[in-house]
C-alpha positions as CSV (number, residue, x, y, z in Angstrom):
1,M,96.1,-11.9,118.3
2,A,95.8,-15.8,118.1
3,T,98.7,-17.7,116.0
4,L,97.2,-19.2,113.3
5,G,100.4,-20.7,111.3
6,F,100.7,-21.1,107.3
7,N,99.5,-25.0,107.6
8,D,95.9,-23.9,106.1
9,L,95.3,-21.6,103.5
10,K,91.5,-21.6,104.0
11,Q,92.6,-19.7,107.7
12,Y,93.4,-16.4,105.2
13,A,91.7,-16.6,101.7
14,L,88.3,-16.9,103.1
15,P,86.8,-14.0,105.0
16,T,85.3,-15.3,108.5
17,Y,81.8,-16.1,107.8
18,W,82.1,-17.4,104.7
19,D,81.1,-21.0,104.7
20,A,84.1,-23.3,103.2
21,G,81.1,-25.8,101.9
22,M,79.9,-24.0,99.8
23,L,82.8,-23.9,97.8
24,K,82.0,-27.5,96.5
25,Q,79.2,-25.5,94.6
26,I,81.7,-22.7,93.4
27,E,82.8,-24.1,89.9
28,L,85.3,-22.1,87.2
29,E,83.9,-23.2,83.4
30,A,87.0,-25.7,83.3
31,G,84.6,-28.3,86.0
32,Y,86.5,-27.8,89.2
33,N,86.0,-26.2,92.0
34,Y,87.7,-23.6,94.2
35,E,87.7,-26.6,97.6
36,Q,90.2,-28.3,95.0
37,L,91.8,-24.6,94.0
38,I,92.3,-23.7,97.6
39,N,93.7,-27.1,98.7
40,D,96.4,-27.5,96.0
41,I,97.4,-24.2,96.4
42,A,97.5,-24.6,100.0
43,A,99.9,-27.6,99.2
44,G,101.9,-25.2,97.3
45,L,102.5,-23.0,100.1
46,V,103.2,-25.1,102.4
47,E,106.3,-27.2,100.3
48,V,107.7,-23.7,99.3
49,N,107.6,-22.7,102.7
50,G,109.2,-25.8,104.6
51,T,111.8,-26.1,101.9
52,L,112.8,-21.9,102.9
53,L,114.2,-23.8,105.9
54,N,116.5,-26.1,104.1
55,D,116.7,-23.5,100.9
56,P,120.6,-24.5,100.1
57,T,122.0,-21.1,99.6
58,T,120.6,-19.9,103.2
59,A,119.8,-22.6,105.7
60,D,123.3,-23.6,106.9
61,L,123.4,-19.3,107.1
62,L,121.1,-18.7,109.6
63,S,118.5,-19.0,112.4
64,L,115.0,-18.7,113.2
65,T,113.6,-16.0,115.8
66,T,110.1,-14.1,116.6
67,E,112.2,-11.4,119.3
68,A,112.7,-7.6,117.9
69,S,115.9,-7.8,119.4
70,I,119.4,-9.6,120.6
71,E,122.0,-8.6,123.3
72,Y,125.6,-10.5,122.7
73,P,128.3,-9.6,125.6
74,Y,131.6,-7.6,124.0
75,G,135.3,-7.4,125.3
76,V,136.1,-6.0,128.4
77,S,139.7,-6.6,130.6
78,N,138.4,-8.4,133.5
79,G,141.2,-11.0,135.4
80,F,141.9,-12.3,138.2
81,E,144.2,-10.4,140.9
82,E,146.8,-11.0,143.5
83,A,144.8,-11.9,146.5
84,T,146.0,-9.8,150.0
85,E,145.3,-10.2,153.5
86,Y,142.9,-7.6,153.8
87,G,142.8,-6.3,150.1
88,V,139.6,-7.0,148.0
89,P,139.4,-7.4,144.7
90,T,137.6,-4.9,142.4
91,P,134.7,-6.5,141.4
92,K,134.1,-7.2,137.6
93,R,131.3,-8.0,135.3
94,A,130.6,-9.0,132.0
95,G,129.7,-6.3,129.5
96,T,126.9,-6.5,127.0
97,T,125.6,-4.6,123.9
98,G,123.2,-6.0,121.7
99,H,120.7,-4.6,118.6
100,M,117.2,-4.9,117.0
101,L,116.1,-7.1,114.2
102,P,113.7,-5.8,111.4
103,L,110.0,-7.3,110.3
104,I,109.1,-5.8,107.4
105,E,105.9,-6.5,105.6
106,Y,105.9,-7.4,101.9
107,D,102.8,-8.3,99.4
108,R,102.2,-9.5,95.8
109,Q,99.1,-8.7,94.0
110,M,97.7,-12.2,92.2
111,G,96.0,-10.1,90.0
112,W,92.4,-12.5,89.8
113,T,89.7,-10.4,88.7
114,F,86.1,-11.3,88.9
115,M,86.0,-12.0,85.0
116,F,89.4,-14.0,84.8
117,L,88.3,-16.2,87.6
118,K,85.0,-17.1,86.1
119,K,86.4,-17.7,82.9
120,A,90.0,-19.1,83.8
121,R,91.8,-22.4,83.1
122,R,93.8,-23.7,85.1
123,S,96.9,-23.6,83.2
124,Q,96.4,-20.3,83.6
125,I,96.0,-20.4,87.5
126,D,98.9,-23.0,87.6
127,A,101.4,-20.5,86.1
128,D,99.9,-17.7,88.1
129,V,100.7,-19.7,91.6
130,A,104.0,-21.4,89.8
131,S,105.3,-17.5,89.2
132,A,104.2,-16.6,93.4
133,V,105.9,-19.3,94.7
134,A,108.8,-18.6,92.8
135,D,108.6,-14.7,94.1
136,V,108.4,-15.9,97.6
137,K,112.0,-18.2,97.7
138,N,113.6,-15.3,95.3
139,L,112.2,-12.5,98.5
140,W,113.9,-15.2,100.9
141,Q,117.3,-15.9,99.3
142,Q,117.7,-11.7,98.2
143,K,117.1,-10.5,101.2
144,A,119.7,-13.3,103.5
145,L,122.2,-12.7,100.9
146,A,121.6,-8.5,101.1
147,R,122.1,-8.3,104.5
148,L,124.8,-10.4,104.9
149,F,126.9,-8.5,102.3
150,K,125.6,-5.0,103.8
151,S,127.9,-2.4,106.0
152,T,126.1,-0.5,107.2
153,Y,122.8,-1.0,109.6
154,D,119.3,-0.8,109.0
155,S,117.2,1.0,111.4
156,V,114.1,-0.3,112.8
157,G,112.2,2.6,114.4
158,T,114.8,4.2,116.4
159,G,117.5,1.5,116.6
160,R,119.8,-0.4,114.7
161,S,120.1,-3.6,113.2
162,M,123.7,-3.9,112.9
163,P,126.6,-5.3,110.2
164,V,128.9,-7.7,110.9
165,A,131.9,-6.2,112.8
166,D,132.9,-2.7,111.0
167,A,135.5,-1.1,113.0
168,G,133.2,0.4,115.3
169,T,131.0,2.8,112.5
170,A,127.4,1.5,113.5
171,D,128.5,1.0,117.1
172,A,131.4,2.3,118.5
173,A,131.5,0.9,122.0
174,Y,131.1,-3.3,120.1
175,I,134.8,-4.7,120.6
176,P,134.3,-8.2,120.4
177,P,135.0,-10.8,122.8
178,Q,138.8,-11.3,123.8
179,M,140.3,-14.7,122.9
180,P,144.0,-14.4,123.8
181,E,145.5,-17.8,123.0
182,R,144.3,-16.7,119.3
183,A,144.6,-13.4,118.8
184,S,145.7,-9.8,120.2
185,A,143.6,-7.7,122.1
186,F,140.7,-7.1,119.9
187,T,139.5,-3.6,119.9
188,S,136.4,-1.2,118.2
189,S,138.7,-0.5,115.1
190,H,137.9,-4.8,114.4
191,T,136.0,-5.2,111.2
192,H,135.2,-8.0,109.5
193,L,134.7,-6.0,106.0
194,G,137.4,-7.2,103.9
195,R,138.9,-5.4,100.7
196,L,141.4,-7.8,99.4
197,N,143.4,-8.1,96.0
198,G,143.0,-11.4,94.1
199,I,141.3,-14.7,94.5
200,T,144.1,-16.6,96.2
201,Q,145.1,-18.8,98.8
202,A,147.2,-16.1,100.9
203,N,143.6,-13.6,101.1
204,L,141.4,-16.5,102.0
205,N,143.8,-17.7,104.7
206,T,143.1,-13.9,105.9
207,A,139.6,-14.2,105.8
208,V,139.9,-18.0,107.6
209,T,142.1,-16.3,110.6
210,H,139.3,-13.7,111.0
211,L,136.9,-16.7,112.4
212,W,139.6,-19.0,114.0
213,E,141.0,-15.9,116.0
214,H,137.3,-15.4,117.8
215,G,137.3,-19.3,118.8
216,Q,135.4,-20.7,115.5
217,D,136.6,-23.8,114.3
218,A,136.6,-25.4,110.7
219,P,135.2,-26.1,108.6
220,F,134.2,-23.1,107.3
221,T,131.4,-22.4,104.3
222,L,133.2,-20.3,101.5
223,L,130.4,-18.6,99.9
224,V,131.7,-17.0,96.7
225,A,130.1,-15.4,92.9
226,E,129.2,-18.1,90.4
227,A,130.9,-15.4,88.2
228,D,134.3,-16.5,89.4
229,I,133.9,-20.1,90.5
230,A,137.1,-20.5,88.2
231,S,139.2,-18.9,89.8
232,W,138.1,-20.6,92.8
233,T,138.8,-23.5,91.5
234,A,142.5,-23.0,89.9
235,V,144.9,-24.6,92.0
236,A,147.7,-22.5,90.5
237,T,146.4,-19.4,92.8
238,V,144.1,-21.4,95.4
239,T,146.8,-24.2,95.9
240,G,144.4,-25.7,98.3
241,Y,141.8,-26.8,96.6
242,I,140.2,-30.0,96.3
243,P,137.5,-30.9,94.0
244,R,134.5,-32.9,94.7
245,A,134.1,-36.5,93.2
246,Q,132.2,-36.5,89.9
247,A,130.1,-39.6,89.7
248,M,131.1,-42.0,86.6
249,I,134.8,-40.8,86.6
250,Q,137.0,-43.5,88.1
251,Y,139.9,-41.9,89.7
252,G,143.5,-42.9,90.6
253,T,144.7,-44.1,94.0
254,T,147.1,-40.4,94.5
255,Q,144.0,-38.3,93.8
256,D,142.6,-36.2,96.5
257,L,139.3,-36.0,96.7
258,A,136.5,-33.8,98.8
259,L,133.9,-36.0,100.6
260,V,131.2,-33.3,100.1
261,D,127.5,-33.4,99.1
262,A,126.3,-32.1,95.7
263,Q,125.5,-28.6,96.2
264,Y,129.5,-28.3,96.5
265,H,132.7,-27.5,94.5
266,G,134.6,-28.9,96.8
267,V,137.2,-28.1,99.7
268,V,139.8,-25.8,100.3
269,T,142.3,-26.3,102.9
270,T,143.6,-23.6,104.8
271,D,146.4,-22.7,107.8
272,H,143.2,-23.1,110.3
273,G,141.3,-26.2,108.6
274,P,139.3,-27.0,105.3
275,C,137.0,-24.4,103.8
276,I,134.0,-25.6,102.1
277,L,133.0,-23.9,98.4
278,K,129.7,-23.2,97.1
279,S,128.8,-20.4,94.6
280,N,125.4,-18.7,93.8
281,A,124.6,-16.7,90.8
282,R,122.7,-13.8,93.0
283,I,126.4,-12.6,94.2
284,P,128.4,-10.2,91.8
285,T,131.3,-11.1,90.5
286,A,135.2,-10.1,92.9
287,Y,132.4,-10.9,96.0
288,W,132.5,-13.6,98.6
289,A,131.9,-14.7,101.5
290,L,133.2,-17.0,104.7
291,Y,131.2,-18.2,107.6
292,K,130.8,-20.7,110.4
293,S,127.8,-22.7,110.5
294,F,126.9,-25.2,113.2
295,G,124.4,-26.8,111.3
296,N,120.7,-25.7,109.5
297,G,118.6,-23.6,111.8
298,D,121.3,-23.3,114.6
299,A,121.3,-20.0,116.6
300,R,124.5,-19.5,116.4
301,N,125.0,-18.8,112.4
302,P,125.9,-15.7,111.6
303,L,122.5,-14.7,110.2
304,V,118.9,-14.4,111.7
305,C,115.5,-14.3,110.3
306,R,112.6,-12.5,112.2
307,Y,109.4,-13.6,111.0
308,N,105.9,-13.0,112.3
309,P,104.2,-16.1,114.0
310,A,101.2,-15.0,112.6
311,F,101.7,-15.7,109.8
312,G,104.8,-18.2,110.1
313,V,107.7,-18.7,108.1
314,G,107.3,-17.9,104.0
315,A,104.4,-16.4,102.8
316,V,100.3,-16.8,102.9
317,L,97.6,-16.0,100.3
318,L,95.1,-13.0,101.9
319,A,91.3,-12.9,100.3
320,G,91.5,-9.6,97.9
321,D,88.6,-6.7,98.4
322,H,86.0,-6.2,96.5
323,I,84.7,-9.7,95.8
324,R,81.9,-10.5,93.8
325,Q,82.1,-13.9,93.9
326,Y,85.2,-15.9,93.9
327,P,87.0,-16.3,97.2
328,L,90.7,-15.5,94.9
329,E,89.4,-12.4,93.4
330,N,91.8,-9.8,93.8
331,A,93.8,-12.3,96.6
332,I,97.2,-10.7,97.7
333,M,100.4,-13.5,98.9
334,W,101.6,-11.5,101.7
335,A,104.2,-12.2,103.9
336,E,106.4,-10.8,106.9
337,M,110.7,-11.0,107.7
338,G,113.3,-9.4,108.2
339,F,117.1,-10.6,108.2
340,G,119.5,-9.5,110.9
341,I,123.2,-10.7,111.6
342,M,123.4,-12.4,114.5
343,N,126.8,-13.2,115.2
344,R,128.7,-10.0,114.3
345,V,132.3,-11.6,114.0
346,G,130.6,-15.1,112.8
347,A,131.0,-14.0,108.7
348,Y,133.7,-12.2,107.1
349,V,132.5,-10.6,103.5
350,C,135.2,-9.6,100.9
351,Y,135.0,-7.3,98.0
352,N,138.1,-8.3,95.0
353,Y,139.4,-5.4,94.0
354,A,143.1,-3.5,93.9
355,S,142.4,-0.9,96.5
356,G,140.5,1.4,98.5
357,S,137.2,-0.2,100.9
358,Y,134.5,-2.5,101.0
359,V,131.7,-1.3,98.8
360,D,128.2,-2.7,99.3
361,P,127.6,-5.5,96.3
362,T,123.6,-5.7,94.4
363,I,122.2,-8.9,95.0
364,S,120.4,-9.8,92.5
């Protein structure tokens, strides 16, 4: 199947043998034609699909792929032996495991009937398109964050899409690669699903150590619930918090300020370096995540999004069925994407609760 991409809406909205030039002759009662409308919708979709790759919530968290699976090393006990004159050393090799990545189909009916389009006002169609475009962004953010915080695997055929390290529940054979200069030997019981009591400096240090001991260095990104931001910026309990400099405020020479962008609240210093603090209202109270970002779209980031190259990243508009006259009758928004964990020790997710185990949140 040819790769079509998403940059030209006419490739999707019109059946193969329709004459695009004829669209200039089909006008709504408002006086504009369907070529103008389709071009405007195309521009809107291209814009929103492009912004997904730079979305402040997810851009530094994930990368993109069209592959159905990933493979990665796990910890093995190799090493050198003392040489002998006639002896031969024991052969050793690295061990690898892996998991599948989902690809899920999503659609959304626009609800544009023949009679509606015949008399539609431009403001009505603009409102529908704006709502659909917002739904594309909402789908992207919600599914990405839900996968990050989910403690169990997703089924992909007969395979599995794994969570972050979960003490061997999803894959009993998985052991993180060893880092003896930073931590004692890892085992299959190693987990990055935390349940810690309180938003405190000590608990953040614990989480940072879980990333640092796997060879990842600061800065880290601390993603928290918007409802909890007051607790994360309370220096009485989070002693390493340093606020971001605010515009129109003159600070004294003794005031420490974080040199971060406006999307961040500031920085929290820890035993192993600074954490950039940002919040999101999709995350419910009592939940937070810490991860190492290598930059927007970097394949070393903890999440990965699999997409269908025939449709591209984001959504497209498909022609509906039972078309009487107007090409956009019963049009459907279509997207194919699936989020998975790329690095099982690249993130640490936490439930702030007094006792018990980690419990999955509901991401809005």
